[in-house]
C-alpha positions, 0 to 999 in steps of 0.5 A, a space after each residue: 644182642 647179649 653176646 655183643 655185649 657181653 664181648 664188648 665187656 669182655 674185651 674192655 675190661 683187658 688193658 690194652 691199645 684202642 683202634 686208632 679208627 675210632 672217632 672221637 667227641 673233640 679234636 678233629 684228627 688234626 688239630 694239635 695242643 702245645 700243652 694241656 692240663 687236666 682236672 678231676 672231680 666230683 659231687 654229691 656224696 660218697 657213699 662207698 664203702 672203703 673196705 668194699 672189694 671185688 665184686 661187691 664194689 659192682 654189685 652193692 648199690 652203695 658202691 657206686 661212686 667206687 665203682 665209675 671211679 673205679 671204671 674210669 681209672 680204667 679207661 684213663 688206664 687203655 688210653 694211657 692219659 696220667 694226667 698226676 703222671 704226665 708232663 702237660 706236652 704228653 697229655 696234649 698229645 694223649 687227650 684225644 685217646 683218653 676221650 675216645 676211651 670214655 666214649 667207648 666205655 659200656 658202661 656208660 652212655 652217651 646222653 648231650 654233646 654240644 660246643 661254643 667258640 669264639 674270639 676276641 681282640 685286645 688281652 683282656 682275660 677277664 672277658 674270656 676267661 668269665 665267658 669260658 665259665 658261665 658255659 659250665 653248666 651244672 658245675 656248682 659256684 666253688 666249683 666254677 671259682 677253681 675253674 678259672 684260677 685254673 684257667 688263668 693259671 694255664 694261661 699264664 703256664 702257656 702264654 706269658 713266655 716272650 718266646 710265646 707266639 700263636 700257643 694253642 693249649 687245653 684245659 679238660 674236665 671230668 666231674 662224676 657228678 653223683 647229685 642224683 645217685 639215680 642216675 650219676 652222669 660224667 661231665 667232660 668239659 673241654 676247654 681250647 684256648 688259643 692266643 695270637 702275639 703281637 710281632 714287635 717284641 713285646 710277647 703283647 697277646 693280641 688275639 684270644 681265642 677259645 673253644 668249650 665244648 661239653 659233652 655228658 654221659 649217663 652211667 648204666 648202673 644196672 649194666 655195673 651190677 651185671 658185670 660185676 663178676 667180670 669188674 672185679 676184674 679190673 683195678 679198685 679205686 676211690 673216688 679221692 685216689 680218682 680225682 687225685 690221679 686225674 688233676 694234673 700237677 701245677 707245673 714249678 719250673 715254668 719261667 715267666 717272663 710276664 706280669 699278668 695282674 690280679 683279675 678281679 673276676 666277675 660274678 658268672 
């Protein structure tokens, strides 16, 4: 048994392309998206020593936030998933690869995975956005407010152009939850959106659809300490650095041809 995990850790530490036959918890094989955006978030208090290096990052429990951020960063590198640098269409192609890498990280254990799907008639964005955000358990009200804005921006970026028709996009939020240092977790929320436009040339939204999938992993803290020497080979990443690199940049060159009124968000 020890030899198996030894080999898995050794293989994972080495950068390389993920195997194509790995399962994806989120995307069916034939799923395709026109655009994708991502956000990285951290809950709790970062107790890490900014000066920690090498094995100390992984062997000292106080540095666990940096250890987790470094492991997440390494998984993203393996998947070639770089939200802060990549365009939204590139992220759409690489997201399933990223999820496969998180699922295959030896230092995370899958706890739960579920999903919800719903259709709406008409163009009431309030109903759509509040329904989505209501599914985000364990997220602070402040983060829910940020999420509402992010989903609204995503909808505008993708669906407000006059040539848009049946566009499909997704938004992911990856959260390192350190609010309970004894049992830190990784939460990945995936929200897929699609809107069908009327065929009258006005680009009016007639039907809205969303799917939210929620996956939660337990961070195997003891295993991280056990393999501190091996993990010292990967690049160090701080919590601040990880959240910055895991968040998509706002698209400044998008051309909007519809005006969206300010939304009067309801409290979820």
